[in-house]
N, CA, C and O atoms as a Maestro MAE file, in Angstrom:
{
 s_m_m2io_version
 :::
 2.0.0
}

f_m_ct {
 s_m_title
 :::
 protein
 m_atom[272] {
  # First column is atom index #
  i_m_mmod_type
  r_m_x_coord
  r_m_y_coord
  r_m_z_coord
  i_m_residue_number
  s_m_chain_name
  s_m_pdb_residue_name
  s_m_pdb_atom_name
  i_m_atomic_number
  :::
  1 25 121.990 151.878 28.652 1 A "MET " " N  " 7
  2 3 121.854 152.816 29.635 1 A "MET " " CA " 6
  3 2 122.734 154.164 29.657 1 A "MET " " C  " 6
  4 15 122.524 155.343 29.939 1 A "MET " " O  " 8
  5 25 123.754 153.444 29.248 2 A "ILE " " N  " 7
  6 3 124.572 154.970 29.429 2 A "ILE " " CA " 6
  7 2 124.279 155.829 28.081 2 A "ILE " " C  " 6
  8 15 124.410 157.052 28.134 2 A "ILE " " O  " 8
  9 25 123.892 155.208 26.896 3 A "ARG " " N  " 7
  10 3 123.290 156.353 26.110 3 A "ARG " " CA " 6
  11 2 122.071 157.118 26.395 3 A "ARG " " C  " 6
  12 15 121.736 158.031 25.640 3 A "ARG " " O  " 8
  13 25 121.559 156.888 27.170 4 A "LYS " " N  " 7
  14 3 119.945 157.226 27.590 4 A "LYS " " CA " 6
  15 2 120.416 158.559 28.768 4 A "LYS " " C  " 6
  16 15 119.572 159.082 29.495 4 A "LYS " " O  " 8
  17 25 121.871 158.955 28.781 5 A "THR " " N  " 7
  18 3 122.345 160.107 29.680 5 A "THR " " CA " 6
  19 2 122.221 161.327 28.999 5 A "THR " " C  " 6
  20 15 121.938 161.214 27.806 5 A "THR " " O  " 8
  21 25 122.342 162.339 29.392 6 A "TRP " " N  " 7
  22 3 122.920 163.331 28.691 6 A "TRP " " CA " 6
  23 2 124.320 163.525 28.465 6 A "TRP " " C  " 6
  24 15 124.695 164.323 27.606 6 A "TRP " " O  " 8
  25 25 125.125 162.868 29.160 7 A "ALA " " N  " 7
  26 3 126.352 162.836 28.923 7 A "ALA " " CA " 6
  27 2 126.787 161.651 28.094 7 A "ALA " " C  " 6
  28 15 127.611 161.816 27.194 7 A "ALA " " O  " 8
  29 25 126.232 160.374 28.376 8 A "GLY " " N  " 7
  30 3 126.457 159.190 27.454 8 A "GLY " " CA " 6
  31 2 125.928 159.644 25.671 8 A "GLY " " C  " 6
  32 15 126.557 159.068 24.783 8 A "GLY " " O  " 8
  33 25 124.928 160.540 25.283 9 A "ARG " " N  " 7
  34 3 124.484 160.678 24.211 9 A "ARG " " CA " 6
  35 2 125.736 161.468 23.457 9 A "ARG " " C  " 6
  36 15 125.864 161.303 22.244 9 A "ARG " " O  " 8
  37 25 126.705 162.369 24.213 10 A "LYS " " N  " 7
  38 3 127.260 163.145 23.975 10 A "LYS " " CA " 6
  39 2 128.652 162.305 23.547 10 A "LYS " " C  " 6
  40 15 129.440 162.913 22.823 10 A "LYS " " O  " 8
  41 25 128.908 161.273 23.859 11 A "LEU " " N  " 7
  42 3 129.988 160.402 23.446 11 A "LEU " " CA " 6
  43 2 130.485 160.240 22.311 11 A "LEU " " C  " 6
  44 15 131.659 160.317 21.953 11 A "LEU " " O  " 8
  45 25 129.331 159.952 21.603 12 A "LYS " " N  " 7
  46 3 129.649 159.579 19.965 12 A "LYS " " CA " 6
  47 2 129.898 161.223 19.167 12 A "LYS " " C  " 6
  48 15 129.945 161.298 17.939 12 A "LYS " " O  " 8
  49 25 130.010 162.188 19.862 13 A "GLY " " N  " 7
  50 3 129.958 163.284 19.465 13 A "GLY " " CA " 6
  51 2 128.645 164.690 19.261 13 A "GLY " " C  " 6
  52 15 127.490 164.468 18.895 13 A "GLY " " O  " 8
  53 25 129.041 165.681 19.503 14 A "PHE " " N  " 7
  54 3 127.740 166.643 19.337 14 A "PHE " " CA " 6
  55 2 128.431 168.295 19.601 14 A "PHE " " C  " 6
  56 15 129.097 168.890 20.448 14 A "PHE " " O  " 8
  57 25 127.817 168.532 18.355 15 A "ARG " " N  " 7
  58 3 128.450 170.183 17.681 15 A "ARG " " CA " 6
  59 2 129.920 169.980 17.900 15 A "ARG " " C  " 6
  60 15 130.493 168.933 17.601 15 A "ARG " " O  " 8
  61 25 130.579 171.151 18.497 16 A "SER " " N  " 7
  62 3 131.883 170.940 18.783 16 A "SER " " CA " 6
  63 2 132.494 170.015 19.151 16 A "SER " " C  " 6
  64 15 133.650 169.829 18.770 16 A "SER " " O  " 8
  65 25 131.870 169.205 19.986 17 A "ILE " " N  " 7
  66 3 132.612 168.061 20.657 17 A "ILE " " CA " 6
  67 2 132.616 166.803 19.961 17 A "ILE " " C  " 6
  68 15 131.638 166.130 19.635 17 A "ILE " " O  " 8
  69 25 134.118 166.513 19.731 18 A "SER " " N  " 7
  70 3 134.446 165.292 19.146 18 A "SER " " CA " 6
  71 2 133.947 164.175 20.053 18 A "SER " " C  " 6
  72 15 133.841 164.108 21.278 18 A "SER " " O  " 8
  73 25 133.659 163.279 19.024 19 A "PRO " " N  " 7
  74 3 133.486 161.564 19.471 19 A "PRO " " CA " 6
  75 2 134.445 161.355 20.570 19 A "PRO " " C  " 6
  76 15 135.471 162.035 20.567 19 A "PRO " " O  " 8
  77 25 134.258 160.582 21.420 20 A "VAL " " N  " 7
  78 3 135.516 159.912 22.700 20 A "VAL " " CA " 6
  79 2 135.121 158.074 22.483 20 A "VAL " " C  " 6
  80 15 134.229 157.582 21.791 20 A "VAL " " O  " 8
  81 25 135.894 157.548 23.137 21 A "ASP " " N  " 7
  82 3 136.221 156.430 23.400 21 A "ASP " " CA " 6
  83 2 135.113 155.574 24.598 21 A "ASP " " C  " 6
  84 15 135.216 155.298 25.793 21 A "ASP " " O  " 8
  85 25 134.241 155.392 23.729 22 A "GLU " " N  " 7
  86 3 132.733 154.934 24.692 22 A "GLU " " CA " 6
  87 2 133.071 153.853 25.542 22 A "GLU " " C  " 6
  88 15 132.655 153.723 26.693 22 A "GLU " " O  " 8
  89 25 134.099 152.813 24.744 23 A "GLU " " N  " 7
  90 3 134.657 151.441 25.346 23 A "GLU " " CA " 6
  91 2 134.984 151.752 26.644 23 A "GLU " " C  " 6
  92 15 134.496 151.340 27.697 23 A "GLU " " O  " 8
  93 25 136.106 152.740 26.379 24 A "SER " " N  " 7
  94 3 136.576 152.960 27.969 24 A "SER " " CA " 6
  95 2 135.816 153.253 29.366 24 A "SER " " C  " 6
  96 15 136.081 152.912 30.519 24 A "SER " " O  " 8
  97 25 134.712 154.060 28.782 25 A "VAL " " N  " 7
  98 3 133.714 154.232 30.037 25 A "VAL " " CA " 6
  99 2 132.886 152.840 30.283 25 A "VAL " " C  " 6
  100 15 132.812 152.606 31.489 25 A "VAL " " O  " 8
  101 25 132.374 152.055 29.635 26 A "ILE " " N  " 7
  102 3 131.919 150.994 29.881 26 A "ILE " " CA " 6
  103 2 133.153 149.914 30.626 26 A "ILE " " C  " 6
  104 15 132.865 149.023 31.425 26 A "ILE " " O  " 8
  105 25 134.609 150.251 30.133 27 A "ASP " " N  " 7
  106 3 135.448 149.491 31.111 27 A "ASP " " CA " 6
  107 2 135.431 149.979 32.430 27 A "ASP " " C  " 6
  108 15 135.415 149.233 33.409 27 A "ASP " " O  " 8
  109 25 135.436 151.428 32.499 28 A "VAL " " N  " 7
  110 3 135.963 151.575 34.045 28 A "VAL " " CA " 6
  111 2 134.551 151.200 34.727 28 A "VAL " " C  " 6
  112 15 134.727 150.719 35.846 28 A "VAL " " O  " 8
  113 25 133.298 151.286 34.377 29 A "LEU " " N  " 7
  114 3 132.236 151.009 35.319 29 A "LEU " " CA " 6
  115 2 132.127 149.484 35.495 29 A "LEU " " C  " 6
  116 15 131.397 149.026 36.373 29 A "LEU " " O  " 8
  117 25 132.870 148.654 34.641 30 A "ILE " " N  " 7
  118 3 133.221 147.185 34.975 30 A "ILE " " CA " 6
  119 2 133.885 147.002 36.077 30 A "ILE " " C  " 6
  120 15 133.560 146.261 37.004 30 A "ILE " " O  " 8
  121 25 135.171 147.919 35.968 31 A "LYS " " N  " 7
  122 3 136.209 147.696 37.024 31 A "LYS " " CA " 6
  123 2 136.134 148.240 38.109 31 A "LYS " " C  " 6
  124 15 136.898 147.984 39.040 31 A "LYS " " O  " 8
  125 25 134.902 149.337 38.166 32 A "LEU " " N  " 7
  126 3 134.528 149.769 39.647 32 A "LEU " " CA " 6
  127 2 133.846 149.041 40.151 32 A "LEU " " C  " 6
  128 15 133.984 148.793 41.349 32 A "LEU " " O  " 8
  129 25 132.527 148.243 39.115 33 A "SER " " N  " 7
  130 3 131.879 147.350 39.868 33 A "SER " " CA " 6
  131 2 132.563 145.834 40.512 33 A "SER " " C  " 6
  132 15 132.054 145.133 41.387 33 A "SER " " O  " 8
  133 25 133.546 145.653 39.959 34 A "HIS " " N  " 7
  134 3 134.392 144.477 40.409 34 A "HIS " " CA " 6
  135 2 135.297 145.174 41.735 34 A "HIS " " C  " 6
  136 15 135.391 144.564 42.800 34 A "HIS " " O  " 8
  137 25 135.725 146.072 41.590 35 A "LEU " " N  " 7
  138 3 136.364 146.636 42.755 35 A "LEU " " CA " 6
  139 2 135.215 146.615 43.902 35 A "LEU " " C  " 6
  140 15 135.472 145.952 44.907 35 A "LEU " " O  " 8
  141 25 133.992 147.276 43.834 36 A "ALA " " N  " 7
  142 3 133.106 147.164 44.908 36 A "ALA " " CA " 6
  143 2 132.611 145.833 45.048 36 A "ALA " " C  " 6
  144 15 132.504 145.638 46.259 36 A "ALA " " O  " 8
  145 25 132.266 144.848 44.431 37 A "MET " " N  " 7
  146 3 132.008 143.466 44.784 37 A "MET " " CA " 6
  147 2 133.236 142.851 45.565 37 A "MET " " C  " 6
  148 15 133.103 142.048 46.489 37 A "MET " " O  " 8
  149 25 134.331 143.272 45.137 38 A "GLU " " N  " 7
  150 3 135.408 142.341 45.823 38 A "GLU " " CA " 6
  151 2 136.014 143.119 47.225 38 A "GLU " " C  " 6
  152 15 136.874 142.568 47.912 38 A "GLU " " O  " 8
  153 25 135.588 144.151 47.484 39 A "HIS " " N  " 7
  154 3 135.841 145.208 48.980 39 A "HIS " " CA " 6
  155 2 134.379 145.311 49.589 39 A "HIS " " C  " 6
  156 15 133.555 146.176 49.291 39 A "HIS " " O  " 8
  157 25 134.260 144.619 50.196 40 A "GLU " " N  " 7
  158 3 132.521 144.353 51.174 40 A "GLU " " CA " 6
  159 2 132.637 145.974 52.134 40 A "GLU " " C  " 6
  160 15 131.627 146.419 52.679 40 A "GLU " " O  " 8
  161 25 133.599 146.499 52.196 41 A "THR " " N  " 7
  162 3 134.012 147.401 52.948 41 A "THR " " CA " 6
  163 2 133.423 148.884 52.124 41 A "THR " " C  " 6
  164 15 132.892 149.853 52.668 41 A "THR " " O  " 8
  165 25 133.673 148.716 50.870 42 A "ILE " " N  " 7
  166 3 133.086 149.833 49.890 42 A "ILE " " CA " 6
  167 2 131.984 150.116 49.893 42 A "ILE " " C  " 6
  168 15 131.177 149.347 49.371 42 A "ILE " " O  " 8
  169 25 131.498 151.504 50.573 43 A "GLU " " N  " 7
  170 3 129.834 151.808 50.471 43 A "GLU " " CA " 6
  171 2 129.842 152.616 49.210 43 A "GLU " " C  " 6
  172 15 128.974 152.404 48.364 43 A "GLU " " O  " 8
  173 25 130.746 153.510 49.029 44 A "GLU " " N  " 7
  174 3 130.221 154.276 47.956 44 A "GLU " " CA " 6
  175 2 131.686 154.844 47.209 44 A "GLU " " C  " 6
  176 15 132.693 155.122 47.861 44 A "GLU " " O  " 8
  177 25 131.588 154.950 45.782 45 A "ILE " " N  " 7
  178 3 132.686 155.364 45.146 45 A "ILE " " CA " 6
  179 2 131.938 156.516 44.120 45 A "ILE " " C  " 6
  180 15 130.886 156.276 43.526 45 A "ILE " " O  " 8
  181 25 132.578 157.631 44.038 46 A "GLU " " N  " 7
  182 3 132.643 158.399 43.319 46 A "GLU " " CA " 6
  183 2 133.610 159.121 42.149 46 A "GLU " " C  " 6
  184 15 134.593 159.782 42.482 46 A "GLU " " O  " 8
  185 25 133.358 158.992 41.219 47 A "VAL " " N  " 7
  186 3 134.518 159.617 40.220 47 A "VAL " " CA " 6
  187 2 133.819 160.948 39.564 47 A "VAL " " C  " 6
  188 15 132.778 160.936 38.907 47 A "VAL " " O  " 8
  189 25 134.545 162.000 39.856 48 A "ASN " " N  " 7
  190 3 133.683 163.166 39.239 48 A "ASN " " CA " 6
  191 2 134.913 164.135 39.071 48 A "ASN " " C  " 6
  192 15 135.403 164.549 40.122 48 A "ASN " " O  " 8
  193 25 135.427 164.515 37.987 49 A "PRO " " N  " 7
  194 3 135.010 164.360 36.417 49 A "PRO " " CA " 6
  195 2 135.806 162.854 36.002 49 A "PRO " " C  " 6
  196 15 136.956 162.469 36.214 49 A "PRO " " O  " 8
  197 25 134.948 162.383 35.499 50 A "LEU " " N  " 7
  198 3 135.676 161.124 34.367 50 A "LEU " " CA " 6
  199 2 135.779 161.928 32.926 50 A "LEU " " C  " 6
  200 15 134.803 162.280 32.264 50 A "LEU " " O  " 8
  201 25 137.089 162.135 32.597 51 A "ARG " " N  " 7
  202 3 137.350 162.426 31.299 51 A "ARG " " CA " 6
  203 2 137.446 161.545 30.299 51 A "ARG " " C  " 6
  204 15 138.319 160.679 30.334 51 A "ARG " " O  " 8
  205 25 136.634 161.634 29.349 52 A "VAL " " N  " 7
  206 3 136.729 160.307 28.293 52 A "VAL " " CA " 6
  207 2 137.611 160.784 27.193 52 A "VAL " " C  " 6
  208 15 137.206 161.845 26.719 52 A "VAL " " O  " 8
  209 25 138.788 160.278 26.597 53 A "LEU " " N  " 7
  210 3 139.277 160.636 25.672 53 A "LEU " " CA " 6
  211 2 139.121 160.263 24.649 53 A "LEU " " C  " 6
  212 15 138.072 159.627 24.546 53 A "LEU " " O  " 8
  213 25 139.807 160.362 23.573 54 A "SER " " N  " 7
  214 3 139.411 159.969 21.894 54 A "SER " " CA " 6
  215 2 139.956 158.493 22.347 54 A "SER " " C  " 6
  216 15 139.527 157.490 21.778 54 A "SER " " O  " 8
  217 25 140.989 158.401 23.471 55 A "LYS " " N  " 7
  218 3 141.634 156.695 23.295 55 A "LYS " " CA " 6
  219 2 141.701 156.603 24.763 55 A "LYS " " C  " 6
  220 15 142.835 156.789 25.205 55 A "LYS " " O  " 8
  221 25 140.767 156.361 25.649 56 A "GLY " " N  " 7
  222 3 140.775 155.950 27.056 56 A "GLY " " CA " 6
  223 2 140.330 156.661 27.828 56 A "GLY " " C  " 6
  224 15 139.517 157.386 27.255 56 A "GLY " " O  " 8
  225 25 140.420 156.937 29.123 57 A "ALA " " N  " 7
  226 3 139.692 157.482 29.937 57 A "ALA " " CA " 6
  227 2 140.106 158.128 31.437 57 A "ALA " " C  " 6
  228 15 140.342 157.115 32.096 57 A "ALA " " O  " 8
  229 25 140.280 159.084 32.164 58 A "VAL " " N  " 7
  230 3 141.245 159.732 33.168 58 A "VAL " " CA " 6
  231 2 140.017 160.171 34.599 58 A "VAL " " C  " 6
  232 15 139.219 161.107 34.558 58 A "VAL " " O  " 8
  233 25 140.137 159.513 35.377 59 A "ALA " " N  " 7
  234 3 139.464 159.600 36.502 59 A "ALA " " CA " 6
  235 2 140.364 161.021 37.359 59 A "ALA " " C  " 6
  236 15 141.417 161.124 37.989 59 A "ALA " " O  " 8
  237 25 139.592 161.667 37.070 60 A "VAL " " N  " 7
  238 3 140.373 163.170 37.559 60 A "VAL " " CA " 6
  239 2 140.066 163.343 39.500 60 A "VAL " " C  " 6
  240 15 140.855 163.953 40.221 60 A "VAL " " O  " 8
  241 25 139.084 162.823 39.901 61 A "ASP " " N  " 7
  242 3 138.977 163.056 41.240 61 A "ASP " " CA " 6
  243 2 138.110 161.556 41.485 61 A "ASP " " C  " 6
  244 15 137.161 161.166 40.805 61 A "ASP " " O  " 8
  245 25 138.736 160.854 42.659 62 A "VAL " " N  " 7
  246 3 137.783 159.718 43.130 62 A "VAL " " CA " 6
  247 2 137.633 159.893 44.610 62 A "VAL " " C  " 6
  248 15 138.562 160.370 45.262 62 A "VAL " " O  " 8
  249 25 136.535 159.539 45.155 63 A "ARG " " N  " 7
  250 3 136.079 159.515 46.482 63 A "ARG " " CA " 6
  251 2 135.534 157.744 46.814 63 A "ARG " " C  " 6
  252 15 134.678 157.102 46.206 63 A "ARG " " O  " 8
  253 25 136.325 157.351 47.896 64 A "VAL " " N  " 7
  254 3 135.735 156.100 48.015 64 A "VAL " " CA " 6
  255 2 135.226 156.156 49.645 64 A "VAL " " C  " 6
  256 15 135.846 156.790 50.499 64 A "VAL " " O  " 8
  257 25 134.093 155.447 49.894 65 A "LYS " " N  " 7
  258 3 133.453 155.712 51.334 65 A "LYS " " CA " 6
  259 2 133.613 154.619 52.023 65 A "LYS " " C  " 6
  260 15 132.661 153.931 51.655 65 A "LYS " " O  " 8
  261 25 134.169 154.054 52.739 66 A "LEU " " N  " 7
  262 3 133.912 152.794 53.456 66 A "LEU " " CA " 6
  263 2 133.115 152.691 54.699 66 A "LEU " " C  " 6
  264 15 132.953 153.713 55.366 66 A "LEU " " O  " 8
  265 25 132.579 151.522 55.099 67 A "ARG " " N  " 7
  266 3 131.683 151.619 55.990 67 A "ARG " " CA " 6
  267 2 132.141 151.425 57.443 67 A "ARG " " C  " 6
  268 15 132.769 150.395 57.688 67 A "ARG " " O  " 8
  269 25 131.941 152.142 58.259 68 A "ALA " " N  " 7
  270 3 132.370 151.977 59.726 68 A "ALA " " CA " 6
  271 2 132.608 150.783 60.301 68 A "ALA " " C  " 6
  272 15 132.948 150.724 61.483 68 A "ALA " " O  " 8
  :::
 }
 m_bond[271] {
  # First column is bond index #
  i_m_from
  i_m_to
  i_m_order
  :::
  1 1 2 1
  2 2 3 1
  3 3 4 2
  4 3 5 1
  5 5 6 1
  6 6 7 1
  7 7 8 2
  8 7 9 1
  9 9 10 1
  10 10 11 1
  11 11 12 2
  12 11 13 1
  13 13 14 1
  14 14 15 1
  15 15 16 2
  16 15 17 1
  17 17 18 1
  18 18 19 1
  19 19 20 2
  20 19 21 1
  21 21 22 1
  22 22 23 1
  23 23 24 2
  24 23 25 1
  25 25 26 1
  26 26 27 1
  27 27 28 2
  28 27 29 1
  29 29 30 1
  30 30 31 1
  31 31 32 2
  32 31 33 1
  33 33 34 1
  34 34 35 1
  35 35 36 2
  36 35 37 1
  37 37 38 1
  38 38 39 1
  39 39 40 2
  40 39 41 1
  41 41 42 1
  42 42 43 1
  43 43 44 2
  44 43 45 1
  45 45 46 1
  46 46 47 1
  47 47 48 2
  48 47 49 1
  49 49 50 1
  50 50 51 1
  51 51 52 2
  52 51 53 1
  53 53 54 1
  54 54 55 1
  55 55 56 2
  56 55 57 1
  57 57 58 1
  58 58 59 1
  59 59 60 2
  60 59 61 1
  61 61 62 1
  62 62 63 1
  63 63 64 2
  64 63 65 1
  65 65 66 1
  66 66 67 1
  67 67 68 2
  68 67 69 1
  69 69 70 1
  70 70 71 1
  71 71 72 2
  72 71 73 1
  73 73 74 1
  74 74 75 1
  75 75 76 2
  76 75 77 1
  77 77 78 1
  78 78 79 1
  79 79 80 2
  80 79 81 1
  81 81 82 1
  82 82 83 1
  83 83 84 2
  84 83 85 1
  85 85 86 1
  86 86 87 1
  87 87 88 2
  88 87 89 1
  89 89 90 1
  90 90 91 1
  91 91 92 2
  92 91 93 1
  93 93 94 1
  94 94 95 1
  95 95 96 2
  96 95 97 1
  97 97 98 1
  98 98 99 1
  99 99 100 2
  100 99 101 1
  101 101 102 1
  102 102 103 1
  103 103 104 2
  104 103 105 1
  105 105 106 1
  106 106 107 1
  107 107 108 2
  108 107 109 1
  109 109 110 1
  110 110 111 1
  111 111 112 2
  112 111 113 1
  113 113 114 1
  114 114 115 1
  115 115 116 2
  116 115 117 1
  117 117 118 1
  118 118 119 1
  119 119 120 2
  120 119 121 1
  121 121 122 1
  122 122 123 1
  123 123 124 2
  124 123 125 1
  125 125 126 1
  126 126 127 1
  127 127 128 2
  128 127 129 1
  129 129 130 1
  130 130 131 1
  131 131 132 2
  132 131 133 1
  133 133 134 1
  134 134 135 1
  135 135 136 2
  136 135 137 1
  137 137 138 1
  138 138 139 1
  139 139 140 2
  140 139 141 1
  141 141 142 1
  142 142 143 1
  143 143 144 2
  144 143 145 1
  145 145 146 1
  146 146 147 1
  147 147 148 2
  148 147 149 1
  149 149 150 1
  150 150 151 1
  151 151 152 2
  152 151 153 1
  153 153 154 1
  154 154 155 1
  155 155 156 2
  156 155 157 1
  157 157 158 1
  158 158 159 1
  159 159 160 2
  160 159 161 1
  161 161 162 1
  162 162 163 1
  163 163 164 2
  164 163 165 1
  165 165 166 1
  166 166 167 1
  167 167 168 2
  168 167 169 1
  169 169 170 1
  170 170 171 1
  171 171 172 2
  172 171 173 1
  173 173 174 1
  174 174 175 1
  175 175 176 2
  176 175 177 1
  177 177 178 1
  178 178 179 1
  179 179 180 2
  180 179 181 1
  181 181 182 1
  182 182 183 1
  183 183 184 2
  184 183 185 1
  185 185 186 1
  186 186 187 1
  187 187 188 2
  188 187 189 1
  189 189 190 1
  190 190 191 1
  191 191 192 2
  192 191 193 1
  193 193 194 1
  194 194 195 1
  195 195 196 2
  196 195 197 1
  197 197 198 1
  198 198 199 1
  199 199 200 2
  200 199 201 1
  201 201 202 1
  202 202 203 1
  203 203 204 2
  204 203 205 1
  205 205 206 1
  206 206 207 1
  207 207 208 2
  208 207 209 1
  209 209 210 1
  210 210 211 1
  211 211 212 2
  212 211 213 1
  213 213 214 1
  214 214 215 1
  215 215 216 2
  216 215 217 1
  217 217 218 1
  218 218 219 1
  219 219 220 2
  220 219 221 1
  221 221 222 1
  222 222 223 1
  223 223 224 2
  224 223 225 1
  225 225 226 1
  226 226 227 1
  227 227 228 2
  228 227 229 1
  229 229 230 1
  230 230 231 1
  231 231 232 2
  232 231 233 1
  233 233 234 1
  234 234 235 1
  235 235 236 2
  236 235 237 1
  237 237 238 1
  238 238 239 1
  239 239 240 2
  240 239 241 1
  241 241 242 1
  242 242 243 1
  243 243 244 2
  244 243 245 1
  245 245 246 1
  246 246 247 1
  247 247 248 2
  248 247 249 1
  249 249 250 1
  250 250 251 1
  251 251 252 2
  252 251 253 1
  253 253 254 1
  254 254 255 1
  255 255 256 2
  256 255 257 1
  257 257 258 1
  258 258 259 1
  259 259 260 2
  260 259 261 1
  261 261 262 1
  262 262 263 1
  263 263 264 2
  264 263 265 1
  265 265 266 1
  266 266 267 1
  267 267 268 2
  268 267 269 1
  269 269 270 1
  270 270 271 1
  271 271 272 2
  :::
 }
}
């Protein structure tokens, strides 16, 4: 699914963009899904942007919305 998005296709490199650590994106998505499953009060999680590096990834800004 990742490779079907515009950003996902760029993970392998594109023009002047170097390839980055696609596995770290997968790891982040899995960990976020586990977090949401373990905490039923989480309604939304937004990570914007997720900076993917040659090794690893950094969530620059994260917003979590809890159920009232």
